[in-house]
Z-matrix of the N, CA and C atoms (Angstrom, degrees):
N
C 1 1.444
C 2 1.514 1 109.00
N 3 1.280 2 115.91 1 130.81
C 4 1.448 3 121.08 2 176.15
C 5 1.518 4 107.40 3 -113.72
N 6 1.311 5 116.22 4 123.66
C 7 1.453 6 119.95 5 -179.44
C 8 1.517 7 109.94 6 -71.83
N 9 1.309 8 115.39 7 138.93
C 10 1.464 9 120.40 8 178.27
C 11 1.523 10 109.44 9 -85.50
N 12 1.321 11 115.19 10 177.24
C 13 1.465 12 119.71 11 176.66
C 14 1.526 13 110.95 12 -63.06
N 15 1.324 14 117.26 13 -25.97
C 16 1.475 15 119.66 14 178.09
C 17 1.532 16 109.72 15 -57.09
N 18 1.309 17 116.97 16 -49.08
C 19 1.466 18 121.15 17 -178.73
C 20 1.522 19 111.26 18 -70.11
N 21 1.308 20 116.91 19 -46.07
C 22 1.465 21 120.11 20 -176.88
C 23 1.527 22 111.38 21 -65.54
N 24 1.311 23 117.08 22 -49.23
C 25 1.462 24 120.29 23 -178.74
C 26 1.526 25 111.47 24 -70.39
N 27 1.323 26 117.25 25 -38.92
C 28 1.458 27 120.71 26 178.70
C 29 1.516 28 112.00 27 -62.18
N 30 1.323 29 116.91 28 -40.76
C 31 1.460 30 121.36 29 178.05
C 32 1.526 31 110.42 30 -66.95
N 33 1.332 32 116.60 31 -42.49
C 34 1.468 33 119.95 32 177.21
C 35 1.525 34 111.25 33 -61.73
N 36 1.331 35 117.06 34 -40.56
C 37 1.463 36 120.86 35 179.77
C 38 1.532 37 110.59 36 -65.33
N 39 1.332 38 117.38 37 -41.88
C 40 1.472 39 120.23 38 177.39
C 41 1.527 40 110.98 39 -61.45
N 42 1.314 41 116.57 40 -42.99
C 43 1.456 42 120.59 41 178.18
C 44 1.527 43 109.99 42 -61.93
N 45 1.311 44 116.92 43 -43.59
C 46 1.468 45 121.41 44 178.96
C 47 1.527 46 110.15 45 -58.73
N 48 1.317 47 116.98 46 -44.67
C 49 1.471 48 121.62 47 179.15
C 50 1.537 49 109.98 48 -66.13
N 51 1.322 50 117.16 49 -38.11
C 52 1.467 51 121.42 50 -179.80
C 53 1.529 52 111.96 51 -65.24
N 54 1.312 53 117.06 52 -24.87
C 55 1.464 54 120.70 53 179.97
C 56 1.533 55 112.27 54 -70.04
N 57 1.328 56 117.81 55 -12.35
C 58 1.473 57 122.63 56 177.48
C 59 1.523 58 109.20 57 -123.39
N 60 1.333 59 117.75 58 73.06
C 61 1.463 60 120.11 59 -172.25
C 62 1.527 61 115.38 60 -71.30
N 63 1.328 62 118.25 61 -18.87
C 64 1.462 63 119.67 62 -173.92
C 65 1.520 64 114.27 63 -97.55
N 66 1.329 65 117.96 64 -10.78
C 67 1.463 66 119.01 65 -178.57
C 68 1.521 67 110.43 66 -143.02
N 69 1.329 68 116.24 67 150.59
C 70 1.469 69 119.40 68 177.81
C 71 1.532 70 110.85 69 -62.78
N 72 1.314 71 115.16 70 148.34
C 73 1.458 72 121.63 71 -178.59
C 74 1.530 73 108.15 72 -109.87
N 75 1.318 74 116.20 73 127.09
C 76 1.450 75 120.13 74 -179.71
C 77 1.526 76 109.88 75 -75.81
N 78 1.317 77 114.21 76 139.44
C 79 1.458 78 121.04 77 -176.32
C 80 1.529 79 111.93 78 -59.51
N 81 1.324 80 117.24 79 -38.31
C 82 1.470 81 119.83 80 -179.59
C 83 1.525 82 111.12 81 -61.31
N 84 1.350 83 116.98 82 -33.76
C 85 1.465 84 120.47 83 179.08
C 86 1.525 85 111.49 84 -71.75
N 87 1.334 86 116.14 85 -40.41
C 88 1.466 87 119.95 86 176.48
C 89 1.526 88 108.92 87 -62.14
N 90 1.317 89 116.72 88 -46.11
C 91 1.469 90 121.64 89 -179.29
C 92 1.528 91 110.78 90 -58.43
N 93 1.315 92 115.61 91 -43.60
C 94 1.466 93 120.01 92 -179.37
C 95 1.526 94 111.62 93 -66.34
N 96 1.326 95 116.67 94 -47.68
C 97 1.477 96 120.12 95 -178.39
C 98 1.520 97 112.32 96 -65.37
N 99 1.327 98 116.76 97 -36.43
C 100 1.459 99 120.80 98 -175.18
C 101 1.530 100 113.31 99 -92.97
N 102 1.313 101 117.86 100 -9.18
C 103 1.462 102 120.33 101 -179.40
C 104 1.526 103 112.40 102 67.87
N 105 1.331 104 115.43 103 38.08
C 106 1.464 105 122.57 104 -178.71
C 107 1.520 106 107.15 105 -123.42
N 108 1.308 107 117.52 106 139.77
C 109 1.458 108 118.84 107 -178.86
C 110 1.532 109 110.59 108 -64.04
N 111 1.332 110 114.88 109 144.04
C 112 1.467 111 121.00 110 -179.37
C 113 1.529 112 110.19 111 -61.55
N 114 1.320 113 116.72 112 -39.41
C 115 1.461 114 120.92 113 -178.68
C 116 1.543 115 110.53 114 -63.02
N 117 1.335 116 117.17 115 -42.98
C 118 1.459 117 120.63 116 179.13
C 119 1.529 118 110.36 117 -66.72
N 120 1.325 119 117.52 118 -40.68
C 121 1.459 120 120.47 119 177.85
C 122 1.524 121 111.39 120 -60.82
N 123 1.312 122 117.05 121 -38.96
C 124 1.468 123 120.24 122 177.32
C 125 1.523 124 110.34 123 -58.40
N 126 1.331 125 116.70 124 -41.32
C 127 1.469 126 121.37 125 179.05
C 128 1.528 127 111.57 126 -66.55
N 129 1.320 128 116.95 127 -33.44
C 130 1.465 129 121.24 128 -179.03
C 131 1.524 130 112.26 129 -78.21
N 132 1.311 131 116.28 130 -39.86
C 133 1.457 132 119.70 131 -174.34
C 134 1.524 133 112.91 132 -79.94
N 135 1.326 134 117.97 133 -23.42
C 136 1.472 135 120.64 134 -179.89
C 137 1.534 136 111.87 135 -58.58
N 138 1.341 137 120.31 136 -49.86
C 139 1.469 138 118.43 137 178.97
C 140 1.533 139 112.99 138 -66.30
N 141 1.329 140 117.36 139 -29.56
C 142 1.465 141 120.20 140 177.12
C 143 1.533 142 110.13 141 -69.71
N 144 1.321 143 116.23 142 -36.63
C 145 1.467 144 120.90 143 175.58
C 146 1.531 145 109.83 144 -68.05
N 147 1.334 146 115.96 145 -45.93
C 148 1.465 147 120.12 146 -179.36
C 149 1.530 148 112.16 147 -61.82
N 150 1.316 149 116.99 148 -30.16
C 151 1.467 150 121.98 149 -179.88
C 152 1.529 151 112.27 150 -84.60
N 153 1.332 152 117.47 151 -2.92
C 154 1.458 153 120.74 152 176.67
C 155 1.513 154 115.12 153 87.50
N 156 1.328 155 118.45 154 15.42
C 157 1.461 156 120.92 155 176.95
C 158 1.520 157 111.66 156 -87.48
N 159 1.322 158 116.13 157 -29.83
C 160 1.459 159 122.60 158 179.54
C 161 1.515 160 109.22 159 -123.82
N 162 1.327 161 115.12 160 157.18
C 163 1.458 162 119.77 161 169.81
C 164 1.523 163 107.56 162 -134.14
N 165 1.308 164 115.25 163 155.36
C 166 1.457 165 120.12 164 179.22
C 167 1.517 166 109.52 165 -108.18
N 168 1.306 167 114.41 166 146.27
C 169 1.462 168 122.20 167 176.08
C 170 1.520 169 105.85 168 -118.54
N 171 1.328 170 116.02 169 126.70
C 172 1.460 171 120.33 170 -178.43
C 173 1.519 172 111.01 171 -88.05
N 174 1.314 173 114.04 172 161.04
C 175 1.455 174 120.23 173 176.38
C 176 1.506 175 111.86 174 111.51
N 177 1.344 176 115.74 175 175.22
C 178 1.464 177 120.27 176 -176.05
C 179 1.530 178 113.65 177 -60.77
N 180 1.323 179 117.02 178 -31.36
C 181 1.470 180 120.35 179 178.64
C 182 1.520 181 110.40 180 -100.95
N 183 1.323 182 116.35 181 18.49
C 184 1.454 183 120.94 182 -176.17
C 185 1.510 184 112.94 183 -80.20
N 186 1.312 185 114.52 184 -178.45
C 187 1.450 186 121.29 185 179.88
C 188 1.520 187 109.58 186 156.87
N 189 1.316 188 115.72 187 -152.46
C 190 1.467 189 121.95 188 -179.26
C 191 1.522 190 109.83 189 -104.97
N 192 1.322 191 115.11 190 145.79
C 193 1.456 192 121.05 191 170.26
C 194 1.519 193 108.47 192 -146.27
N 195 1.312 194 115.26 193 161.02
C 196 1.458 195 119.98 194 -179.92
C 197 1.524 196 109.65 195 -67.48
N 198 1.316 197 116.46 196 140.25
C 199 1.463 198 121.43 197 -179.47
C 200 1.523 199 112.00 198 -92.74
N 201 1.329 200 116.58 199 -13.59
C 202 1.462 201 121.27 200 -179.80
C 203 1.524 202 108.66 201 -135.76
N 204 1.329 203 116.75 202 162.01
C 205 1.468 204 119.15 203 176.95
C 206 1.537 205 111.28 204 -61.18
N 207 1.317 206 115.35 205 151.40
C 208 1.470 207 122.08 206 179.91
C 209 1.522 208 112.60 207 -52.83
N 210 1.317 209 116.30 208 -37.30
C 211 1.462 210 120.80 209 -176.63
C 212 1.526 211 112.73 210 -73.07
N 213 1.322 212 117.34 211 -11.62
C 214 1.460 213 121.21 212 179.39
C 215 1.530 214 112.79 213 -102.39
N 216 1.313 215 117.39 214 -3.03
C 217 1.462 216 121.23 215 179.35
C 218 1.522 217 109.01 216 -98.96
N 219 1.309 218 116.31 217 101.39
C 220 1.465 219 122.85 218 -176.50
C 221 1.520 220 110.42 219 -89.39
N 222 1.340 221 116.21 220 138.44
C 223 1.459 222 120.08 221 -178.72
C 224 1.522 223 112.24 222 -63.91
N 225 1.321 224 117.24 223 -32.25
C 226 1.459 225 119.81 224 176.51
C 227 1.518 226 111.25 225 -59.61
N 228 1.328 227 116.65 226 -43.65
C 229 1.466 228 121.18 227 178.17
C 230 1.526 229 110.59 228 -63.21
N 231 1.320 230 116.69 229 -44.37
C 232 1.463 231 121.58 230 179.40
C 233 1.524 232 110.30 231 -58.71
N 234 1.323 233 116.82 232 -48.78
C 235 1.467 234 120.61 233 -177.15
C 236 1.526 235 111.69 234 -66.86
N 237 1.335 236 117.45 235 -37.46
C 238 1.472 237 118.89 236 177.45
C 239 1.527 238 111.16 237 -65.02
N 240 1.328 239 116.92 238 -37.39
C 241 1.471 240 120.34 239 177.58
C 242 1.522 241 110.08 240 -65.09
N 243 1.322 242 116.73 241 -43.09
C 244 1.467 243 120.89 242 -175.65
C 245 1.522 244 113.57 243 -81.82
N 246 1.327 245 117.56 244 -34.07
C 247 1.468 246 121.38 245 -172.80
C 248 1.528 247 114.23 246 -110.58
N 249 1.316 248 117.19 247 -25.32
C 250 1.457 249 120.08 248 -171.24
C 251 1.520 250 108.89 249 96.29
N 252 1.332 251 118.28 250 -159.15
C 253 1.467 252 121.10 251 -177.60
C 254 1.534 253 111.89 252 -56.27
N 255 1.324 254 115.70 253 147.48
C 256 1.465 255 121.26 254 -175.66
C 257 1.533 256 113.35 255 -99.12
N 258 1.302 257 118.01 256 26.74
C 259 1.453 258 120.73 257 -179.90
C 260 1.532 259 110.94 258 -76.29
N 261 1.332 260 114.58 259 148.90
C 262 1.461 261 119.77 260 178.15
C 263 1.524 262 112.51 261 -71.14
N 264 1.322 263 116.06 262 -34.15
C 265 1.466 264 120.97 263 179.87
C 266 1.525 265 109.05 264 -137.49
N 267 1.316 266 116.40 265 160.45
C 268 1.461 267 121.34 266 179.94
C 269 1.523 268 112.21 267 -62.63
N 270 1.326 269 117.21 268 -33.55
C 271 1.466 270 120.56 269 -175.51
C 272 1.522 271 113.01 270 -69.62
N 273 1.325 272 118.11 271 -16.84
C 274 1.460 273 120.61 272 178.90
C 275 1.524 274 109.91 273 -65.19
N 276 1.317 275 116.68 274 -44.61
C 277 1.467 276 121.12 275 -178.20
C 278 1.521 277 112.44 276 -83.61
N 279 1.319 278 116.37 277 -30.34
C 280 1.466 279 120.01 278 -174.42
C 281 1.519 280 109.73 279 -139.76
N 282 1.335 281 116.32 280 104.20
C 283 1.468 282 119.76 281 -177.50
C 284 1.531 283 112.14 282 -68.91
N 285 1.328 284 117.34 283 -9.22
C 286 1.464 285 120.46 284 179.11
C 287 1.531 286 112.32 285 -80.01
N 288 1.330 287 117.60 286 -6.90
C 289 1.463 288 119.94 287 -179.25
C 290 1.525 289 112.34 288 -77.27
N 291 1.323 290 116.63 289 -13.25
C 292 1.462 291 120.27 290 -178.75
C 293 1.522 292 109.54 291 -140.13
N 294 1.314 293 116.47 292 133.89
C 295 1.464 294 121.02 293 179.98
C 296 1.523 295 112.28 294 -67.51
N 297 1.318 296 117.66 295 -20.36
C 298 1.470 297 121.53 296 -176.58
C 299 1.529 298 113.33 297 -95.80
N 300 1.301 299 118.54 298 2.10
C 301 1.465 300 121.76 299 -173.03
C 302 1.525 301 113.82 300 -51.54
N 303 1.307 302 117.63 301 -45.13
C 304 1.470 303 121.07 302 -175.58
C 305 1.525 304 112.55 303 -63.63
N 306 1.323 305 118.20 304 -30.64
C 307 1.462 306 121.74 305 -177.87
C 308 1.527 307 112.67 306 -110.30
N 309 1.296 308 117.81 307 14.95
C 310 1.467 309 120.40 308 -173.23
C 311 1.528 310 111.39 309 -94.54
N 312 1.314 311 115.49 310 112.21
C 313 1.465 312 120.63 311 178.12
C 314 1.530 313 110.46 312 -67.57
N 315 1.319 314 117.76 313 -36.76
C 316 1.462 315 120.91 314 -179.66
C 317 1.529 316 110.89 315 -62.58
N 318 1.326 317 117.10 316 -35.26
C 319 1.468 318 120.54 317 179.52
C 320 1.525 319 110.52 318 -60.22
N 321 1.328 320 116.84 319 -36.16
C 322 1.457 321 120.01 320 177.73
C 323 1.534 322 110.66 321 -61.67
N 324 1.323 323 115.95 322 -40.71
C 325 1.469 324 120.54 323 177.87
C 326 1.525 325 109.90 324 -65.76
N 327 1.334 326 117.27 325 -44.45
C 328 1.472 327 121.08 326 -179.41
C 329 1.529 328 109.70 327 -61.40
N 330 1.339 329 117.51 328 -38.18
C 331 1.461 330 120.80 329 178.38
C 332 1.535 331 110.82 330 -65.52
N 333 1.315 332 116.35 331 -43.40
C 334 1.462 333 120.53 332 179.36
C 335 1.519 334 111.17 333 -63.31
N 336 1.322 335 116.26 334 -45.98
C 337 1.471 336 120.74 335 179.53
C 338 1.525 337 111.25 336 -64.38
N 339 1.318 338 116.96 337 -42.26
C 340 1.467 339 120.60 338 178.93
C 341 1.521 340 111.01 339 -61.40
N 342 1.334 341 116.39 340 -44.15
C 343 1.467 342 120.68 341 179.74
C 344 1.530 343 110.84 342 -64.10
N 345 1.327 344 117.64 343 -41.79
C 346 1.464 345 121.20 344 179.83
C 347 1.526 346 110.91 345 -64.85
N 348 1.326 347 116.46 346 -42.63
C 349 1.459 348 120.69 347 179.23
C 350 1.527 349 110.12 348 -63.16
N 351 1.322 350 116.26 349 -43.96
C 352 1.456 351 120.54 350 -178.87
C 353 1.536 352 110.77 351 -64.78
N 354 1.333 353 117.40 352 -42.46
C 355 1.466 354 120.68 353 178.07
C 356 1.525 355 110.85 354 -62.24
N 357 1.304 356 116.30 355 -42.18
C 358 1.461 357 121.45 356 179.13
C 359 1.526 358 110.45 357 -61.14
N 360 1.315 359 116.98 358 -49.36
C 361 1.467 360 120.89 359 -178.76
C 362 1.521 361 111.82 360 -67.28
N 363 1.321 362 117.71 361 -30.84
C 364 1.457 363 120.73 362 178.26
C 365 1.530 364 112.44 363 -74.53
N 366 1.312 365 117.57 364 -17.74
C 367 1.469 366 121.33 365 175.35
C 368 1.531 367 111.31 366 -84.01
N 369 1.309 368 117.61 367 -28.12
C 370 1.466 369 121.52 368 -177.34
C 371 1.523 370 110.76 369 -81.17
N 372 1.324 371 115.04 370 134.52
C 373 1.455 372 120.16 371 178.59
C 374 1.522 373 110.07 372 -114.32
N 375 1.306 374 114.91 373 169.57
C 376 1.456 375 119.37 374 175.36
C 377 1.531 376 110.13 375 -64.79
N 378 1.328 377 117.24 376 -28.88
C 379 1.466 378 120.74 377 174.97
C 380 1.532 379 110.28 378 -62.36
N 381 1.331 380 116.87 379 -40.51
C 382 1.467 381 120.63 380 177.56
C 383 1.526 382 110.53 381 -63.78
N 384 1.324 383 115.76 382 -43.43
C 385 1.467 384 120.37 383 179.45
C 386 1.526 385 110.32 384 -63.34
N 387 1.321 386 116.80 385 -41.18
C 388 1.466 387 121.21 386 178.33
C 389 1.527 388 110.68 387 -63.65
N 390 1.312 389 116.74 388 -38.84
C 391 1.465 390 121.21 389 177.74
C 392 1.533 391 111.14 390 -63.43
N 393 1.323 392 116.16 391 -43.77
C 394 1.468 393 120.88 392 177.38
C 395 1.524 394 109.56 393 -62.59
N 396 1.325 395 116.26 394 -44.62
C 397 1.470 396 120.87 395 179.13
C 398 1.526 397 110.53 396 -58.49
N 399 1.323 398 116.82 397 -45.74
C 400 1.469 399 120.99 398 -179.05
C 401 1.523 400 110.91 399 -62.55
N 402 1.327 401 115.61 400 -41.70
C 403 1.468 402 119.83 401 178.95
C 404 1.522 403 110.84 402 -62.30
N 405 1.318 404 116.60 403 -45.02
C 406 1.456 405 120.67 404 -179.91
C 407 1.530 406 111.60 405 -67.58
N 408 1.328 407 116.70 406 -39.14
C 409 1.462 408 120.91 407 179.88
C 410 1.527 409 111.22 408 -65.26
N 411 1.339 410 116.63 409 -28.61
C 412 1.466 411 120.19 410 179.77
C 413 1.528 412 111.80 411 -83.70
N 414 1.313 413 116.54 412 -1.31
C 415 1.460 414 120.39 413 179.08
C 416 1.507 415 114.14 414 91.28
N 417 1.315 416 117.98 415 1.92
C 418 1.462 417 122.28 416 179.32
C 419 1.521 418 109.18 417 -91.22
N 420 1.300 419 116.72 418 86.27
C 421 1.464 420 121.05 419 -177.63
C 422 1.517 421 112.26 420 -97.02
N 423 1.334 422 117.40 421 13.64
C 424 1.457 423 120.51 422 179.25
C 425 1.523 424 110.41 423 -68.50
N 426 1.333 425 118.07 424 139.42
C 427 1.461 426 119.87 425 176.78
C 428 1.519 427 110.17 426 -68.61
N 429 1.334 428 115.66 427 157.98
C 430 1.461 429 118.30 428 178.52
C 431 1.532 430 110.00 429 -71.49
N 432 1.310 431 115.96 430 171.95
C 433 1.468 432 120.87 431 -173.74
C 434 1.518 433 112.40 432 -62.13
N 435 1.323 434 118.64 433 -36.69
C 436 1.464 435 119.36 434 -178.89
C 437 1.517 436 110.62 435 -68.93
N 438 1.322 437 117.57 436 -36.28
C 439 1.461 438 120.15 437 179.72
C 440 1.527 439 109.64 438 -69.39
N 441 1.327 440 116.95 439 -40.97
C 442 1.458 441 119.93 440 -177.79
C 443 1.523 442 111.77 441 -68.32
N 444 1.323 443 117.32 442 -27.90
C 445 1.455 444 120.79 443 -177.37
C 446 1.520 445 113.42 444 -87.09
N 447 1.319 446 116.87 445 -3.49
C 448 1.462 447 120.05 446 -176.20
C 449 1.521 448 110.66 447 -69.99
N 450 1.335 449 117.09 448 140.97
C 451 1.460 450 119.56 449 178.52
C 452 1.520 451 110.48 450 -72.90
N 453 1.331 452 117.94 451 156.97
C 454 1.454 453 119.20 452 177.88
C 455 1.527 454 110.40 453 -67.33
N 456 1.315 455 115.53 454 147.00
C 457 1.465 456 120.50 455 178.10
C 458 1.524 457 108.81 456 -74.28
N 459 1.331 458 117.52 457 146.49
C 460 1.464 459 119.07 458 177.79
C 461 1.520 460 109.69 459 -64.55
N 462 1.313 461 116.26 460 144.32
C 463 1.458 462 120.95 461 -179.85
C 464 1.519 463 110.37 462 -79.87
N 465 1.309 464 115.47 463 138.90
C 466 1.455 465 121.16 464 173.24
C 467 1.514 466 107.46 465 -84.70
N 468 1.342 467 118.22 466 156.89
C 469 1.461 468 118.73 467 177.43
C 470 1.523 469 110.67 468 -55.71
N 471 1.320 470 115.98 469 128.74
C 472 1.455 471 120.86 470 177.73
C 473 1.517 472 113.73 471 82.83
N 474 1.324 473 118.21 472 3.35
C 475 1.460 474 120.93 473 179.75
C 476 1.519 475 109.19 474 -127.61
N 477 1.312 476 115.05 475 152.10
C 478 1.454 477 118.89 476 176.65
C 479 1.518 478 108.89 477 -88.42
N 480 1.314 479 114.99 478 153.07
C 481 1.464 480 119.70 479 179.84
C 482 1.522 481 109.28 480 -68.61
N 483 1.328 482 116.32 481 139.13
C 484 1.457 483 121.82 482 175.51
C 485 1.517 484 108.14 483 -113.71
N 486 1.294 485 116.16 484 152.54
C 487 1.464 486 120.49 485 178.59
C 488 1.518 487 108.42 486 -68.14
N 489 1.311 488 115.74 487 127.49
C 490 1.460 489 121.32 488 178.29
C 491 1.518 490 107.31 489 -92.09
N 492 1.339 491 115.98 490 124.30
C 493 1.453 492 118.71 491 178.60
C 494 1.513 493 109.00 492 -114.23
N 495 1.309 494 114.74 493 131.90
C 496 1.459 495 119.21 494 177.14
C 497 1.508 496 110.00 495 -87.95
N 498 1.334 497 117.56 496 -19.74
C 499 1.445 498 120.18 497 -179.86
C 500 1.514 499 111.60 498 72.16
N 501 1.288 500 115.35 499 -178.99
C 502 1.456 501 122.13 500 -177.33
C 503 1.525 502 111.55 501 -84.86
N 504 1.315 503 118.07 502 -22.09
C 505 1.449 504 121.71 503 -169.88
C 506 1.516 505 114.03 504 -107.89
N 507 1.293 506 117.86 505 -27.32
C 508 1.462 507 121.30 506 -166.02
C 509 1.514 508 110.93 507 -117.96
N 510 1.287 509 115.95 508 78.77
C 511 1.465 510 119.01 509 178.87
C 512 1.526 511 107.84 510 -88.00
N 513 1.334 512 115.86 511 121.18
C 514 1.468 513 117.99 512 -178.17
C 515 1.516 514 112.01 513 -68.13
N 516 1.316 515 115.60 514 146.30
C 517 1.448 516 121.18 515 174.70
C 518 1.510 517 108.12 516 -87.56
N 519 1.329 518 118.21 517 149.80
C 520 1.459 519 119.76 518 177.69
C 521 1.531 520 110.03 519 -61.88
N 522 1.311 521 115.43 520 144.74
C 523 1.459 522 121.75 521 178.83
C 524 1.515 523 108.44 522 -98.11
N 525 1.303 524 116.93 523 131.71
C 526 1.460 525 121.40 524 176.19
C 527 1.511 526 112.25 525 82.13
N 528 1.333 527 116.87 526 -175.63
C 529 1.465 528 120.84 527 -177.75
C 530 1.523 529 111.04 528 -68.54
N 531 1.315 530 115.17 529 150.67
C 532 1.437 531 118.79 530 173.19
C 533 1.441 532 112.76 531 120.40
């Protein structure tokens, strides 16, 4: 799954709004700070408002503000509102999209990966994102202890091994018996 600009920009806009918890944030200011057109932001924030994640305040000092506490705004919910289902392939949600679904071993992997990604995103909140932002803004770009302790990923033929990070939120479950 590749996230579109809807998810990336929408998440950035929510974070921008979260940085001003005591007063509404005007859309033109978010657009300017994030380098996103105001018209596109309006299209992104409308479904988030309709879903109850944002509220608008009218008047000269009006704008957008979060409708719920940071700890109750899950990134999985945000991405589903902006992108739709979070499956890696169409066959994960609907086995009728492919004639081979019933006998497809790869589909089982896609289902497992989709479920893991969704669980990970459903654990992450806007508060977590704000915490990461604050850490990075302060110049502390060090990975957390779980990421630093992760073993290197095995190298694929023709590729160099990359450090595998489990992150703070997404601890993989063991695969298979044991």
